[in-house]
C-alpha positions in Angstrom: 18.2 78.0 117.3 17.3 81.4 117.4 14.8 82.3 120.3 12.8 85.1 118.9 11.7 85.5 115.3 11.4 88.9 113.9 8.1 89.9 111.9 9.2 89.2 108.4 10.4 85.7 109.6 7.5 84.8 111.5 4.9 86.1 108.9 3.7 83.0 107.0 1.7 85.3 104.5 3.5 87.9 103.6 4.8 88.3 99.9 8.4 88.2 99.8 9.6 91.3 98.0 12.5 90.6 95.3 10.5 91.5 92.5 9.4 88.1 91.2 6.2 86.9 89.8 3.7 86.3 93.0 0.7 85.5 93.8 -1.5 88.5 94.4 -1.7 88.5 98.1 -5.4 87.8 98.5 -4.7 84.4 97.3 -1.9 83.2 99.9 -4.3 82.0 102.8 -6.0 80.0 99.9 -2.8 78.5 98.8 -1.7 77.5 102.1 -4.8 75.3 102.6 -5.1 74.3 99.1 -1.7 73.3 98.1 -1.5 70.3 101.3 -5.0 69.4 100.8 -4.5 68.4 96.8 -1.2 66.8 97.7 -2.5 64.7 101.1 -5.4 63.9 98.5 -3.5 62.9 95.8 -1.2 60.9 98.4 -4.0 58.8 99.9 -5.1 58.0 96.5 -1.8 56.6 95.6 -1.7 54.7 99.0 -5.4 52.8 98.8 -4.5 52.1 95.0 -1.0 50.0 96.1 -2.6 49.0 99.0 -1.4 45.3 99.6 -0.5 43.3 102.7 3.2 41.9 102.7 3.7 38.1 104.4 6.2 39.1 107.0 3.3 41.3 108.6 1.6 38.4 109.6 4.3 37.3 112.0 3.6 40.7 113.7 -0.1 40.1 113.5 0.6 36.6 114.9 2.8 37.8 118.0 -0.3 40.6 118.4 -3.0 38.3 118.5 -1.0 35.2 121.2 -0.7 38.9 123.2 -4.3 39.9 122.9 -5.7 36.6 124.2 -3.4 36.8 126.6 -0.6 34.0 125.6 1.9 36.6 125.6 3.8 38.6 123.2 4.9 35.2 121.5 4.9 33.5 118.2 4.4 30.3 119.3 2.8 29.9 123.0 5.2 28.9 126.2 8.3 29.7 123.6 9.9 33.5 124.2 11.5 34.7 121.1 11.4 38.4 120.1 10.8 37.2 116.3 9.9 40.7 115.6 11.4 44.3 114.7 8.8 46.6 115.2 7.5 46.6 119.5 5.5 49.6 119.4 3.6 48.5 116.1 3.2 44.8 117.4 1.8 46.4 120.7 -0.4 48.7 118.8 -1.8 46.0 116.6 -2.6 43.7 119.6 -5.1 46.7 121.2 -6.6 47.1 118.1 -7.2 43.6 118.2 -8.4 43.8 121.7 -10.6 46.1 120.7 -12.1 43.6 118.2 -10.2 45.3 114.8 -8.7 42.9 112.8 -4.9 43.6 112.0 -5.2 43.6 108.2 -7.6 46.8 107.9 -6.4 48.0 111.1 -2.2 48.6 110.2 -4.0 49.7 106.4 -5.8 52.5 108.4 -3.2 53.0 110.7 -0.1 53.2 107.7 -2.2 55.8 105.9 -2.4 57.9 109.1 0.9 58.0 109.9 1.7 59.0 105.5 -0.9 61.7 106.1 0.9 62.9 109.3 4.1 62.7 107.7 3.4 65.0 104.9 1.6 67.5 107.2 4.6 67.4 109.4 7.4 68.0 106.2 4.6 71.0 105.0 5.0 72.8 107.9 8.2 72.6 108.5 9.2 73.7 105.1 6.7 76.7 106.1 8.1 77.3 109.1 11.6 76.9 108.3 12.3 78.2 104.5 8.9 78.1 102.3 8.3 81.5 100.1 4.3 81.8 100.7 2.9 83.7 98.3 4.7 82.7 95.2 4.2 80.5 92.2 6.6 77.5 93.8 5.1 74.3 95.2 6.5 73.0 98.6 9.2 70.4 97.0 9.5 68.5 99.9 5.6 67.7 100.4 5.6 67.4 96.6 8.3 65.2 96.3 6.9 62.8 99.3 3.2 62.5 97.8 4.7 61.8 94.6 7.2 59.0 95.4 5.6 55.6 94.9 6.9 53.9 97.1 6.3 56.1 99.8 2.4 55.1 99.0 3.1 51.4 98.9 4.4 50.9 102.3 1.6 53.4 103.9 0.1 50.1 103.7 1.4 46.7 103.5 0.9 45.8 107.1 4.3 46.6 108.1 5.4 49.3 110.4 7.4 51.4 107.9 4.8 54.7 107.6 5.1 54.7 111.5 8.3 54.3 111.8 9.1 56.6 109.2 6.5 59.4 110.8 8.2 59.4 113.9 12.1 59.3 112.7 10.9 62.3 110.7 8.9 64.1 113.9 12.1 63.5 116.0 14.2 65.6 113.5 11.8 68.1 112.6 10.8 68.7 116.4 15.3 69.4 116.7 15.1 71.9 113.7 11.9 73.7 115.1 12.4 73.6 118.8 12.5 77.2 120.3 10.6 76.3 124.1 11.5 73.8 126.6 8.2 71.7 125.9 9.2 71.4 122.4 12.3 69.5 123.9 10.2 66.9 125.7 8.0 66.5 122.6 11.4 65.9 120.8 12.3 62.9 123.1 8.8 61.7 122.8 9.5 61.4 119.2 13.0 60.1 119.4 12.1 57.5 121.9 8.9 56.2 120.4 10.9 55.5 117.0 13.4 53.9 118.8 10.8 51.3 120.5 9.1 51.0 116.8 11.7 50.0 115.1 16.1 49.6 116.7 17.6 52.2 114.2 15.3 54.9 115.8 18.4 55.4 118.1 19.8 56.9 115.0 17.6 59.7 115.0 16.8 60.2 118.6 20.9 60.4 119.1 21.5 62.6 116.1 18.9 65.2 117.6 19.8 65.0 121.2 23.5 65.8 119.7 21.9 68.6 117.6 19.9 70.2 120.7 23.8 70.2 122.9 25.6 71.8 119.8 23.2 74.3 118.1 21.9 76.2 122.0 24.1 78.5 123.4 22.2 79.0 126.7 20.7 76.5 128.4 22.3 73.6 126.6 22.3 70.9 129.1 18.9 71.7 130.3 17.3 71.3 127.1 19.1 68.3 126.5 18.0 66.7 129.8 14.4 67.6 129.0 14.8 65.6 125.4 16.2 62.6 127.7 14.0 62.6 130.0 10.8 60.8 128.0 14.0 58.1 126.7 15.5 57.0 130.3 11.4 56.7 131.2 10.6 54.3 128.7 13.6 52.7 126.8 15.3 51.7 130.1 12.3 49.6 131.7 11.6 48.4 127.9 15.6 46.9 127.8 14.9 45.8 131.4 11.7 43.8 130.6 13.6 42.6 127.3 16.2 41.3 129.2 13.9 39.5 132.1 11.1 38.2 129.1 13.5 37.3 126.1 16.8 37.1 127.8 18.5 39.5 125.3 18.0 43.1 124.7 18.6 42.5 120.8 15.8 41.0 118.8 16.4 37.6 117.5 15.5 39.0 114.1 19.3 41.0 114.2 20.6 37.2 114.3 18.5 36.3 111.6 19.6 38.5 109.0 22.6 40.1 110.2 24.9 38.9 112.4 27.0 37.1 110.4 29.7 39.9 108.9 28.8 43.0 107.3 26.8 43.1 104.0 28.8 45.9 102.9 28.6 44.7 99.2 24.9 43.9 98.8 24.1 46.8 101.0 25.6 49.6 99.2 24.0 48.0 96.1 20.8 48.1 97.7 21.2 51.9 98.5 22.6 52.7 94.9 19.5 50.9 93.3 17.3 53.0 95.4 19.2 56.3 94.4 19.4 55.3 90.8 15.7 54.8 90.6 14.5 58.0 92.9 17.8 60.1 91.1 16.6 63.8 93.0 17.3 62.6 96.0 20.9 62.2 94.7 20.7 65.8 94.7 19.7 66.2 98.1 22.2 64.7 99.0 24.9 66.8 97.3 23.0 70.3 97.9 23.3 68.8 101.9 27.2 68.8 101.5 27.3 72.1 99.7 25.5 74.2 102.3 27.1 72.2 105.4 30.6 73.0 103.8 29.4 76.4 102.5 27.2 78.2 104.9 25.1 80.9 103.7 22.0 83.2 105.0 18.6 81.6 103.8 16.5 83.5 101.7 13.4 83.3 103.7 14.5 83.1 107.4 17.6 85.3 107.2 19.7 82.9 109.0 22.5 80.6 108.3 21.0 77.1 107.0 24.2 75.2 108.3 22.9 73.6 111.5 19.6 72.1 109.9 21.7 70.7 106.5 24.8 69.5 108.9 21.7 67.7 111.2 20.0 66.1 107.8 23.3 65.1 106.5 24.7 63.5 109.6 21.5 62.0 110.1 21.0 60.6 106.5 24.5 59.4 105.7 25.1 57.4 109.1 21.5 55.9 108.7 22.3 55.1 104.8 25.4 53.6 106.3 23.6 51.5 108.7 21.5 49.7 106.0 24.5 49.1 103.7 26.4 47.7 106.7 23.4 45.0 107.4 23.3 44.4 103.5 20.0 46.1 103.0 17.0 44.5 102.4 15.1 42.2 100.2 12.4 44.3 99.6 12.9 47.2 97.4 13.3 51.0 98.9 11.5 49.9 102.4 15.0 50.7 104.5 15.0 53.8 102.2 11.8 55.5 103.0 12.7 56.6 106.5 15.4 59.2 105.4 13.6 60.2 102.5 11.1 63.0 103.9 14.5 64.5 105.4 16.3 64.6 102.3 13.6 66.2 100.6 13.5 68.7 103.1 17.3 69.4 102.5 16.5 69.7 98.5 13.5 72.1 99.2 16.0 74.4 101.8 18.7 74.4 99.0 16.2 75.5 96.4 15.0 78.5 98.8 18.8 79.6 99.6 20.3 79.8 96.3 19.7 81.8 93.0 17.9 82.2 90.8 14.4 82.3 92.1 12.7 81.7 89.1 14.6 78.4 88.3 14.1 77.6 91.6 10.3 77.7 91.0 10.5 75.9 88.4 12.7 73.1 89.8 10.4 72.9 92.8 7.8 71.8 90.0 10.1 69.1 87.9 12.0 67.7 90.4 8.5 66.0 92.3 7.4 65.2 88.5 11.3 63.7 88.5 10.5 61.0 91.5 6.8 60.4 90.1 8.3 59.1 86.6 11.2 57.6 88.4 13.3 54.9 86.0 11.4 51.4 87.5 14.2 48.7 87.5 11.7 46.2 85.9 13.7 43.1 87.0 12.3 43.5 90.8 8.9 42.2 89.5 8.0 39.3 90.0 8.0 36.0 87.7 7.5 32.9 89.0 9.3 31.1 91.9 12.5 30.7 90.6 12.9 34.5 89.8 14.7 36.4 92.8 14.7 40.2 91.6 17.8 41.8 91.1 20.1 39.9 93.3 17.6 39.2 95.7 15.8 42.6 95.5 12.7 42.2 94.6 9.1 44.6 94.1 7.6 43.1 97.3 4.1 44.4 97.0 4.4 41.7 93.2 4.7 39.1 95.2 1.3 39.2 97.6 -1.4 40.3 95.3 -4.9 40.0 96.9 -6.0 36.6 95.2 -2.9 35.2 97.9 -4.4 36.8 100.3 -8.0 35.2 100.0 -6.2 31.8 99.0 -3.9 32.0 102.5 -7.1 32.8 104.1 -9.2 30.0 102.7 -6.6 27.5 103.3 -6.5 28.4 106.7 -9.9 27.9 107.5 -9.7 24.3 105.9 -6.2 23.6 108.5 -7.4 25.2 111.3 -10.4 22.6 112.0 -7.6 19.6 111.7 -4.9 20.9 113.6 -6.6 23.2 116.1 -5.8 21.9 120.0 -3.0 19.4 119.0 0.3 19.1 119.5 0.9 19.4 116.1 4.4 21.2 115.0 4.7 22.5 111.6 7.6 24.3 109.7 7.2 27.4 107.0 9.0 29.4 104.9 8.6 32.7 103.2 5.5 33.6 101.6 3.5 31.2 104.3 3.8 33.5 107.3 -0.2 34.5 106.0 -1.3 30.6 106.3 0.1 30.2 109.7 -1.5 32.9 111.0 -5.1 32.1 109.5 -4.6 28.6 110.4 -3.6 29.5 113.6 -1.0 26.5 113.8 -0.3 25.2 117.7 3.6 25.4 116.7 5.3 26.6 113.8 8.8 26.9 112.9 10.6 29.8 110.2 13.0 27.8 108.7 14.1 30.0 106.2 15.8 32.5 108.2 14.9 31.8 111.8 12.8 34.9 112.5 11.2 33.1 115.5 13.7 30.6 116.0 16.9 30.9 118.5 18.4 27.9 117.1 17.9 28.7 112.9 18.8 32.2 113.5 22.0 31.5 114.1 22.8 29.1 111.9 25.5 30.4 109.3 23.9 31.2 105.5 25.0 30.3 102.5 27.9 32.3 100.6 25.4 32.5 97.8 22.4 33.1 99.9 19.8 35.9 99.1 19.8 38.4 102.3 17.1 37.7 104.8 16.5 34.1 103.0 19.2 32.1 103.7 19.4 29.9 106.4 17.7 26.8 104.8 17.4 23.9 107.5 17.2 20.3 106.0 15.1 17.6 107.1 17.7 16.0 109.6 17.6 19.5 111.6 13.9 19.8 111.3 13.1 15.6 112.5 15.4 17.0 115.5 13.2 19.6 116.5 10.0 16.9 116.1 8.6 19.3 113.2 5.8 17.3 111.8 4.6 19.5 109.1 5.6 21.3 106.0 2.7 23.0 103.5 2.7 23.1 100.0 1.5 26.3 99.8 2.8 28.6 97.3 5.5 26.1 97.2 6.5 24.1 94.1 7.9 20.7 94.6 7.3 17.1 94.3 6.1 15.4 97.6 6.5 11.4 97.3 3.0 9.4 97.6 4.6 8.2 100.9 4.9 11.4 102.9 2.0 13.7 101.3 -0.7 14.6 103.2 -4.2 16.1 101.9 -6.3 18.0 104.1 -9.1 18.5 101.3 -10.2 21.3 99.5 -6.8 21.5 97.9 -4.6 22.1 100.6 -1.8 19.4 100.7 1.5 19.2 102.9 4.4 17.1 103.4 4.9 15.1 106.2 8.1 15.4 107.8 8.3 13.3 111.0 5.5 10.6 111.5 4.3 10.4 115.4 1.5 7.9 115.0 -0.3 9.2 117.9 -0.6 12.8 116.0 -1.5 11.1 112.8 -4.1 9.1 114.3 -5.9 12.6 115.3 -4.8 14.1 112.1 -7.1 10.8 110.7 -9.8 11.2 112.5 -10.0 14.8 111.9 -10.4 14.0 108.3 -6.4 14.2 107.1 -5.5 11.7 104.4 -2.4 10.2 104.0 -0.5 6.8 103.8 -0.5 4.9 107.0 3.1 4.2 107.8 2.4 1.2 110.1 0.5 -0.6 107.4 3.4 0.5 104.8 6.0 -1.2 107.6 4.0 -4.4 108.0 3.8 -4.9 104.1 7.8 -4.1 103.8 8.2 -6.3 106.8 7.1 -9.3 104.7 8.9 -8.6 101.9 12.3 -8.0 103.5 13.3 -11.7 102.9 13.9 -10.8 99.4 15.6 -7.8 99.8 19.1 -7.3 100.3 20.6 -6.4 103.1 22.5 -3.2 102.3 19.1 -1.7 100.7 17.4 -2.9 104.1 20.1 -0.8 105.8 20.0 2.4 103.6 15.9 2.6 104.1 15.8 1.7 107.5 18.2 5.1 108.0 15.0 6.7 106.5 12.2 5.2 108.5 14.0 5.5 111.4 14.7 9.5 111.4 11.1 9.4 110.0 9.1 7.4 112.1 10.8 5.2 114.9 12.3 7.9 116.2 9.1 9.4 116.9 6.9 6.7 117.6 8.1 3.9 120.0 7.0 0.5 118.3 9.4 -1.9 119.2 6.8 -4.8 117.3 8.1 -3.0 113.8 11.8 -2.4 114.6 12.6 -5.6 116.4 12.9 -7.0 112.4 14.8 -4.5 111.3 17.1 -4.7 114.3 17.6 -8.5 113.9 18.2 -8.3 110.3 20.9 -5.5 110.5 22.3 -7.4 113.6 22.0 -3.7 116.0 21.5 -4.0 119.6 18.4 -2.2 120.5 21.0 0.1 123.0 22.5 1.3 120.3 19.5 2.8 118.7 
């Protein structure tokens, strides 16, 4: 990067020559303020219009609440498992909760703030590097990002996507703009924070460091050291802490979703589905390849566009390869959002570098319009529990309308006084993390992917499983883990009356393991269910009329459901005598 710029290069308000139709010079300052204000206003409107909360966000909410209450950065008190991939975001949520702000509101406000910061950063970067102020052209990168539907959708959701996107964009943009030593400290700080938000942030940080080393003739090592310093001071201690606290640098979520080999086929489909929908981004990739292969002076700053195009190209393609390798995601577009601002910057760089000028001005308006009117894959929408989108990829927002959040809160308020302070151990599946959070369950095992459980996370998924949802446990495993209850919230299933439990006000569930001590407490607190002791007494009275084969089959179920969890020799001995089983064989 050059250390000095000429007056023509640094004057943002200078009307460029060239004989094309430009705005009057007196309107240029107004445009510089009005354009980003309108684009920001539209983006904020879109994000509030699409505002929602994802069920997965409630896993981070529970970690954050436990930390704010002094229980540690854990999902279940006393069990250290790193069941999240967004450390910095979770810490931020916990800070908000410690200050008395609920994470639902805090996450939405913070997400919209990071979305706004990303848009401002993209606008400033485009303005500094290759905008043509004073023309009828609009900032393609800023306008395209403001028009991007899923950039607005994931500005809320309760997830870290908006924060991660801002930090990754800040890392690369700072590398492109850096001219002074303090800029490289800022680059290192942004890259470090991106890496602490999600591990993939290391890709952006690493390429920014390589760019510093490659694109500086004098003092390259000094600048590289400045960019590395924040990472050394922050990332190394965090890694040491994670080894001590969790026993591993790698989050448990990696084993839950991506530890059993590459998912290239599904991941490639995920990436291609995104680019098929947001087709102008394909033009961005192609233009970056052309600029990297055929460097030419930029029409604005009069210098080669090759270094910037190479940085954006290598960062974006490497990140997309990573997304493909891990099998993508079940949430449409989410994993591709972080590189979208960079791709749009690359596309704007191409338009400002290549003639004809009037055509590029027109394209600066038409491409954002094309992004706004993107061809939406209808198969992504929620159509019931048996519909899993396109190859398991769904429009996640469609699964969680506000009424489900309200219902989870209501059911959680019913469950909390019944289960609070008890030793009840529950399981939950997809779409039930919000119920776990609102009910503040004493212990909850995530049994579909194993996000919060070391053993489930390492189970091999079935070959045809949906990405991120394949490791469903069975009853035998849940009983071996002393899981007592599961819940019917958003579950469509038939529960036999013998194992059904009713907490009142329409809140129901299933008894997985019957521990008499725990069930007695739940009964005293108002839960209704079949008392298994009474059922066994009636069963024993009728055993004389039953065949030995029938008793043997049903006793196997009684044993795993009741006797392994409730010492009851008086009721167990009739079965042992009839089946001629010695007590020591149990």
